[in-house]
C-alpha positions in Angstrom: 117.9 58.7 155.3 119.4 55.2 156.3 117.9 53.7 153.1 119.7 56.3 150.9 123.1 55.6 152.7 122.3 52.0 152.6 122.0 52.1 148.5 124.5 54.3 148.4 127.1 51.9 150.3 125.7 49.1 148.3 126.6 51.2 144.7 129.4 53.0 145.8 131.5 52.0 142.6 128.8 53.1 140.5 128.0 56.5 142.0 131.7 57.1 142.3 132.4 56.3 138.3 129.0 58.5 137.5 130.4 61.4 139.5 134.1 60.6 138.4 132.6 61.0 134.9 130.9 63.9 135.2 133.5 65.9 136.6 136.0 64.9 133.7 133.7 65.4 130.7 132.8 68.8 132.4 136.5 69.7 133.1 137.4 68.5 129.3 134.8 70.6 128.1 135.9 73.5 130.0 139.4 73.0 128.9 138.6 72.5 125.3 136.6 75.6 125.1 139.6 77.3 127.0 141.6 76.4 124.1 139.5 77.0 121.2 139.5 80.4 122.9 143.4 80.6 123.2 143.5 79.8 119.2 141.2 82.4 118.4 143.4 84.9 120.7 146.4 83.7 119.0 145.1 84.1 115.6 144.4 88.0 116.4 148.0 88.2 118.0 149.7 86.6 114.7 152.7 88.1 113.5 152.4 90.8 110.5 155.2 91.9 108.4 155.9 95.6 107.8 154.9 95.6 103.9 151.3 94.6 105.2 151.3 96.6 107.9 152.2 99.7 105.4 149.6 98.5 102.7 146.8 98.6 105.6 147.6 101.9 107.2 145.0 103.8 104.4 142.2 101.3 105.1 139.7 102.1 107.6 140.4 100.2 111.2 138.6 96.7 111.8 137.9 95.0 115.1 139.3 91.6 113.6 142.4 93.4 112.2 145.7 91.7 113.7 146.3 93.4 116.8 149.7 95.1 115.5 147.8 96.6 112.6 145.3 98.0 115.1 148.0 99.8 117.2 149.9 100.7 113.8 146.8 102.5 112.6 145.8 104.0 115.3 149.2 105.5 116.4 150.0 106.4 112.3 146.8 108.7 112.3 148.8 110.7 115.2 152.0 111.0 113.4 150.3 112.4 110.4 149.5 115.4 112.9 152.6 117.8 112.7 150.7 119.8 115.7 151.4 117.2 118.1 154.1 117.6 120.7 155.9 115.1 122.6 153.5 114.6 125.5 150.3 114.2 123.3 152.0 111.7 121.3 153.1 110.0 124.6 149.6 110.3 125.6 148.1 108.5 122.7 150.5 105.7 122.6 149.4 105.1 126.4 145.7 105.4 125.1 146.2 102.8 122.4 148.0 100.4 124.6 145.1 100.5 126.8 142.6 100.4 124.6 144.4 97.4 122.6 144.6 95.6 126.2 140.9 96.4 126.8 140.1 94.8 123.7 141.8 91.7 124.2 140.4 91.4 127.9 137.0 91.7 126.8 137.2 89.6 123.6 139.6 86.5 124.8 140.8 86.7 128.4 137.4 87.0 130.6 136.2 83.9 129.1 139.5 82.1 129.0 139.5 83.2 132.5 136.2 81.9 133.3 136.8 78.7 132.0 140.0 78.3 134.1 139.0 79.3 137.3 135.4 76.8 137.0 138.3 73.8 137.0 139.5 74.0 140.7 136.0 73.9 141.8 135.0 71.0 139.7 137.9 69.2 141.0 136.6 69.9 144.4 133.2 68.5 143.6 135.4 65.1 143.0 137.1 65.3 146.7 134.0 66.5 148.5 132.5 63.2 147.0 135.1 60.9 147.9 135.2 62.0 151.4 131.7 61.6 151.3 132.3 58.0 150.3 135.1 57.7 153.1 133.1 59.3 156.3 130.3 56.6 155.1 132.6 53.8 155.7 134.5 55.5 158.6 133.8 52.3 161.1 135.6 49.4 158.5 139.1 51.5 157.4 140.1 48.5 155.1 136.8 48.6 153.5 136.7 49.1 149.5 134.9 52.6 150.1 137.4 54.1 151.2 140.1 53.2 148.0 136.9 54.5 145.8 136.4 57.6 147.6 140.3 58.2 147.7 140.5 57.3 144.4 137.5 59.7 143.6 138.7 62.6 145.6 142.6 62.5 144.2 142.0 61.9 140.4 139.4 64.4 140.2 141.2 67.1 141.7 144.5 66.4 140.3 142.9 66.5 136.5 141.0 69.6 137.1 144.2 71.1 138.8 146.5 70.1 135.6 143.9 71.4 133.4 143.8 74.6 135.3 147.8 74.8 135.5 147.7 74.7 131.7 145.3 77.2 130.8 147.1 79.4 133.6 150.1 79.1 131.3 148.7 79.5 128.2 147.0 82.7 129.3 150.5 83.9 130.6 151.9 83.2 126.9 149.1 85.4 125.6 149.5 88.2 127.3 153.1 88.3 126.7 152.1 88.0 123.1 149.6 90.9 123.0 152.6 93.0 124.6 154.9 92.1 122.5 152.5 92.8 119.4 151.5 96.2 120.8 155.2 97.1 121.1 155.6 96.3 117.6 152.6 98.5 116.2 153.8 101.2 118.4 157.3 101.1 117.0 156.2 100.8 113.4 157.0 103.7 111.2 155.7 103.8 107.6 158.5 103.6 104.9 161.0 103.0 107.7 162.1 106.1 108.9 160.4 108.0 111.8 158.5 111.1 110.4 
């Protein structure tokens, strides 16, 4: 064990650089994967004008349709049935909202949440590694290993936490956009008047 510690002390800068590189690279890859998923989700949440929605109502429902069209097509089927009472229409509107939110969750939010959730533990790996470097030289407070260890601990954690916060903000924004598009789809009335 003493041989390992001696080797580690003599090459602390290299070890710190390698660990930081691994944490930064993995964090960056997770972050960009999260951004890619966010862009795909944003594309699914895109705004669609009323004329396009109305023209698509006769077409079958596709999972790749923009969310507002999915909601409008689903709810429009119910509006055509005059036998439905108000409670049944409210139930269908709520079921349509749930269906859309579940689709969004399984298609985009689960993977985006996973990417975001892995970032803080990666930063924590850098923190633990930096603390190990500091504890190795506990007898010499002025040692260069203390500075290297503290830098590794703080910078890896800071970078991972910043990326985590950015992805969390994007998630909140996407959820707000989903609610807006679902409301637009539920409020869409073909021809501009309620039937």
